C-alpha positions as CSV (number, residue, x, y, z in Angstrom):
1,M,0.4,-5.7,47.8
2,N,2.9,-3.4,46.0
3,N,5.6,-4.7,43.6
4,K,8.3,-4.6,46.3
5,Q,6.6,-7.3,48.2
6,W,6.7,-9.9,45.5
7,Q,9.6,-12.3,46.1
8,Y,9.3,-14.3,42.9
9,K,7.6,-14.1,39.5
10,I,6.6,-16.8,37.0
11,G,5.7,-15.5,33.6
12,G,4.6,-12.0,32.9
13,G,6.6,-10.0,30.5
14,V,8.3,-10.8,27.1
15,G,11.1,-13.3,27.6
16,C,14.2,-14.0,25.5
17,G,12.4,-16.9,23.8
18,T,9.6,-14.7,22.5
19,I,12.1,-12.1,21.3
20,L,14.2,-14.7,19.5
21,L,11.0,-16.2,17.9
22,F,10.0,-12.7,16.7
23,F,13.2,-12.2,14.8
24,M,13.1,-15.7,13.4
25,T,9.6,-15.1,12.1
26,L,10.7,-11.7,10.7
27,G,13.7,-13.4,9.0
28,M,11.5,-16.1,7.5
29,A,9.0,-13.5,6.3
30,A,11.8,-11.7,4.5
31,L,13.1,-15.0,3.0
32,C,9.5,-15.8,1.7
33,L,9.3,-12.4,0.1
34,W,12.6,-13.0,-1.6
35,F,11.4,-16.5,-2.8
36,H,8.3,-14.8,-4.2
37,K,10.1,-12.1,-6.1
38,T,12.7,-14.5,-7.6
39,G,10.2,-17.3,-8.3
40,N,12.1,-19.7,-6.2
41,G,10.4,-23.2,-5.9
42,A,11.1,-23.2,-2.1
43,I,8.3,-20.6,-1.6
44,L,5.9,-23.4,-0.6
45,L,8.1,-24.7,2.2
46,G,8.9,-21.2,3.3
47,R,5.2,-20.3,3.7
48,I,4.6,-23.5,5.7
49,I,7.5,-22.6,8.1
50,L,6.4,-19.0,8.3
51,T,2.8,-20.0,9.2
52,I,4.1,-22.3,12.0
53,F,6.4,-19.6,13.3
54,A,3.7,-17.0,13.2
55,A,1.2,-19.2,15.1
56,V,3.7,-20.1,17.8
57,L,4.7,-16.4,18.1
58,V,1.1,-15.3,18.6
59,L,0.7,-18.0,21.4
60,S,4.0,-16.9,23.0
61,I,3.0,-13.2,23.0
62,Y,-0.4,-14.1,24.5
63,R,1.2,-16.1,27.3
64,S,3.7,-13.3,27.9
65,I,1.0,-10.7,28.3
66,F,-1.6,-12.6,30.2
67,F,0.0,-15.5,32.1
68,K,1.7,-14.5,35.4
69,V,2.2,-15.7,38.9
70,L,3.5,-13.2,41.5
71,I,4.6,-14.8,44.7
72,G,4.8,-12.9,48.0
73,E,5.4,-13.8,51.6
74,D,1.8,-13.8,52.6
75,S,-0.1,-14.4,49.3
76,F,0.3,-14.9,45.6
77,F,-1.4,-13.6,42.5
78,Y,-2.3,-15.9,39.6
79,Q,-3.6,-15.1,36.2
80,S,-3.9,-17.4,33.1
81,S,-6.1,-15.4,30.8
82,P,-7.5,-11.8,30.5
83,G,-9.7,-10.8,33.4
84,N,-9.3,-13.9,35.6
85,G,-6.4,-12.7,37.8
86,R,-6.9,-13.3,41.5
87,Y,-5.0,-12.9,44.8
88,Y,-4.8,-15.9,47.1
89,R,-3.7,-15.8,50.7
90,Y,-1.8,-18.9,51.8
91,S,-4.5,-19.5,54.4
92,E,-6.8,-20.2,51.5
93,I,-4.6,-23.0,50.2
94,R,-4.9,-26.5,51.5
95,N,-1.8,-28.0,49.8
96,A,0.8,-27.3,47.2
97,W,3.4,-29.6,45.5
98,I,5.6,-29.9,42.5
99,S,4.9,-32.8,40.1
100,S,6.7,-33.9,37.0
101,G,6.6,-36.6,34.3
102,R,7.9,-37.1,30.8
103,E,5.6,-36.4,27.9
104,T,5.1,-38.9,25.2
105,N,7.8,-37.3,23.1
106,G,10.3,-37.6,26.0
107,T,10.3,-34.0,27.1
108,N,9.9,-33.3,30.8
109,A,6.7,-31.7,31.9
110,Q,6.8,-30.0,35.4
111,Y,3.9,-28.4,37.3
112,C,3.5,-26.5,40.5
113,Q,0.1,-27.6,41.7
114,I,-2.0,-25.7,44.2
115,E,-5.1,-27.0,45.9
116,T,-7.5,-24.5,47.4
117,R,-9.7,-25.1,50.4
118,A,-12.7,-24.8,48.1
119,G,-11.4,-27.9,46.3
120,A,-10.1,-26.3,43.1
121,T,-6.7,-27.2,41.8
122,I,-4.4,-24.7,40.1
123,R,-1.8,-26.2,37.8
124,I,1.1,-23.9,36.9
125,P,3.5,-25.2,34.2
126,I,7.1,-24.4,35.2
127,T,10.5,-24.7,33.7
128,G,14.0,-25.0,35.2
129,I,14.3,-21.2,35.8
130,D,11.0,-21.2,37.7
131,T,12.0,-24.0,40.2
132,D,13.1,-21.6,43.0
133,A,9.9,-19.6,42.7
134,A,7.7,-22.8,42.8
135,E,9.7,-24.3,45.8
136,Y,9.3,-21.0,47.7
137,L,5.5,-21.0,47.1
138,V,5.3,-24.7,48.2
139,D,7.3,-23.9,51.4
140,R,5.1,-20.9,52.3
141,V,2.0,-23.1,51.9
142,A,3.5,-25.8,54.0
143,N,4.5,-23.3,56.8
144,V,1.0,-21.9,57.0
145,A,-0.5,-25.4,56.9
146,A,1.8,-26.6,59.7
147,S,0.4,-23.9,62.0
148,D,-3.2,-24.8,61.1
149,A,-4.3,-28.5,61.5
150,T,-7.2,-28.0,59.1
151,G,-4.7,-27.2,56.4
152,M,-3.0,-30.6,56.5
153,E,-3.6,-33.1,53.7
154,D,-6.6,-35.3,54.0
155,D,-6.4,-38.3,51.6
156,L,-10.0,-39.3,52.5
157,R,-11.4,-36.5,50.5
158,D,-12.6,-37.0,46.9
159,H,-10.3,-36.4,44.0
160,T,-11.0,-36.2,40.3
161,I,-8.8,-36.9,37.2
162,S,-10.4,-35.4,34.1
163,G,-9.6,-35.2,30.5
164,K,-10.8,-31.6,30.6
165,V,-7.6,-30.4,32.3
166,Q,-5.7,-28.7,29.5
167,G,-8.0,-30.4,27.1
168,I,-9.1,-27.2,25.3
169,T,-5.5,-26.0,24.9
170,R,-4.4,-29.3,23.3
171,I,-7.4,-29.3,20.9
172,V,-6.8,-25.7,19.9
173,V,-3.1,-26.4,19.2
174,L,-4.0,-29.5,17.1
175,C,-6.6,-27.5,15.2
176,L,-3.8,-25.0,14.2
177,I,-1.7,-27.9,13.1
178,I,-4.6,-29.3,11.0
179,G,-5.0,-25.8,9.5
180,V,-1.4,-25.9,8.3
181,V,-1.8,-29.5,7.0
182,L,-5.0,-28.5,5.1
183,W,-3.2,-25.5,3.6
184,L,-0.2,-27.7,2.6
185,S,-2.5,-30.3,1.1
186,Y,-4.3,-27.7,-1.0
187,S,-1.0,-26.3,-2.2
188,L,0.4,-29.8,-3.1
189,A,-2.9,-30.6,-4.9
190,K,-2.6,-27.4,-6.9
191,E,0.9,-28.5,-7.9
192,G,-0.6,-31.6,-9.3
193,L,0.9,-34.0,-6.9
194,P,-1.0,-37.3,-6.2
195,P,-3.1,-37.4,-3.0
196,I,-0.8,-40.1,-1.5
197,T,1.8,-37.4,-0.8
198,Y,-0.4,-35.5,1.6
199,A,-3.4,-37.7,2.5
200,F,-1.6,-39.6,5.3
201,S,-0.8,-36.4,7.2
202,F,-4.3,-35.2,7.0
203,I,-5.9,-38.5,8.1
204,A,-3.4,-38.8,11.0
205,S,-4.2,-35.3,12.1
206,I,-8.0,-35.9,12.0
207,C,-7.5,-39.2,14.0
208,A,-5.5,-37.3,16.6
209,L,-8.2,-34.7,16.9
210,V,-10.9,-37.3,17.3
211,Y,-8.8,-38.9,20.1
212,L,-8.3,-35.6,21.9
213,V,-12.0,-34.7,21.7
214,M,-13.0,-38.1,23.0
215,H,-10.5,-37.8,25.8
216,Y,-11.8,-34.4,26.7
217,L,-15.4,-35.5,26.8
218,F,-15.2,-38.9,28.4
219,Y,-12.0,-39.5,30.3
220,R,-12.7,-39.3,34.0
221,I,-11.6,-41.0,37.2
222,D,-13.5,-40.0,40.4
223,I,-11.6,-41.2,43.5
224,R,-14.0,-41.5,46.5
225,R,-13.8,-42.8,50.0
226,D,-15.1,-46.3,49.4
227,G,-14.2,-46.8,45.7
228,F,-13.6,-45.1,42.4
229,Y,-15.4,-44.5,39.1
230,C,-13.4,-45.0,36.0
231,R,-14.2,-44.1,32.4
232,T,-11.8,-43.8,29.5
233,N,-14.3,-44.0,26.6
234,P,-18.1,-43.5,26.1
235,F,-18.9,-47.2,26.9
236,N,-16.7,-48.4,29.8
237,G,-17.7,-46.2,32.7
238,Q,-17.9,-48.3,35.9
239,F,-17.7,-47.9,39.7
240,Y,-15.3,-50.2,41.5
241,K,-15.2,-50.9,45.3
242,Y,-11.6,-50.8,46.6
243,R,-12.1,-54.2,48.2
244,D,-13.1,-55.7,44.9
245,I,-9.8,-54.9,43.3
246,A,-7.4,-57.9,43.4
247,N,-4.2,-55.9,42.8
248,C,-2.9,-52.7,41.3
249,K,0.4,-51.1,40.3
250,V,1.7,-47.9,38.6
251,I,4.2,-48.4,35.8
252,E,6.2,-46.4,33.3
253,K,6.7,-47.7,29.8
254,R,9.5,-46.5,27.6
255,R,9.3,-47.1,23.9
256,V,12.3,-46.5,21.7
257,T,11.8,-45.8,18.0
258,G,14.0,-44.9,15.1
259,S,17.6,-45.9,14.6
260,V,21.0,-44.3,14.7
261,R,21.3,-44.7,11.0
262,N,18.1,-42.8,10.3
263,G,18.8,-39.8,12.5
264,G,18.8,-41.1,16.0
265,R,16.7,-43.1,18.5
266,R,13.8,-41.4,20.3
267,S,12.3,-42.4,23.6
268,H,8.6,-42.2,24.2
269,Y,7.2,-42.4,27.8
270,L,3.8,-43.7,28.8
271,Y,2.4,-44.0,32.3
272,Y,-0.3,-46.5,33.4
273,L,-2.3,-47.5,36.4
274,I,-2.9,-51.3,36.1
275,F,-5.5,-53.0,38.2
276,T,-7.3,-56.4,38.2
277,D,-11.0,-56.4,39.1
278,K,-12.9,-59.2,40.9
279,S,-13.7,-61.0,37.7
280,G,-10.0,-61.3,36.9
281,K,-10.0,-58.7,34.1
282,E,-6.9,-56.5,33.9
283,H,-7.4,-52.8,33.1
284,W,-4.7,-50.5,31.8
285,I,-5.5,-46.8,32.5
286,R,-3.1,-44.4,30.9
287,Y,-2.6,-41.1,32.7
288,D,-0.6,-37.8,32.5
289,K,2.0,-38.1,35.2
290,G,2.9,-34.4,35.2
291,L,-0.7,-33.5,35.9
292,F,-2.1,-36.3,38.0
293,E,0.8,-38.1,39.7
294,R,-0.5,-37.3,43.2
295,E,-4.1,-38.4,42.4
296,I,-3.0,-41.7,40.9
297,N,-0.7,-42.4,43.9
298,I,-3.7,-41.7,46.3
299,L,-5.9,-44.1,44.3
300,A,-3.2,-46.8,44.3
301,S,-2.6,-46.3,48.0
302,R,-6.4,-46.6,48.8
303,I,-6.6,-49.8,46.8
304,N,-3.6,-51.3,48.6
305,Q,-4.7,-50.2,52.0
306,S,-8.1,-51.9,51.5
307,K,-6.2,-55.2,51.4
308,S,-4.5,-54.7,54.8
């Protein structure tokens, strides 16, 4: 397809945000240089901010260069990293939908999710300016599926919820943060400050890394025709028959922290699938709504249908 046939584009090219971040990084670098020449004590803080800006800028440039979705009338092109770009005809796609859910920090995460006939799922993060493009892609998939009965949704197929989805990205970002924390800890130690001033941040970062690695390695829910396998840590993996589940529900929990006096209240959102097994034990399974809302709804629907 030539460029004139693309109706919409997601990503691809340097956006205003990347340009603004570049000038912010440049300005912070100049400020750090001035701090260094004048012997200003704020040089340490300036270096920390500059390191964070530079890391985010590199990631933003990488995404601008390599991440792109080009959407046409008969097909679309998807690329998320160097060398993995591929064209998909809509006849190769089984289903497409838009899902969203609030992250733990309260920000809204939205994805255009595309399921191929081969069983793979492509998850494209989108923002408000990408909504028209994502809706057009979903409509084109629906129109093709409507003319082909084999393209319609079949909830009796197997589905998988895995901690490996976006797991590496989150681990890499956290490792960058830990690098900054280590550098800050070293700098504070050189200044003669007591370990209590920086130990908590380092320990918290390491605990978060352990959690993400464990989530990546062990979190898994396999949704099958007659039951589901659920594992959230190395020791609790178990297969449950739908008919053995007494009840289930999907809930959203909102936690409010902070106070107006100390800078404002913050909302944190958590999503859970709650089910009770035949022994009467209640299980709370936390999940990422933006990524797996559809799969969780299918699982809850199968459990409820087994009772009718």
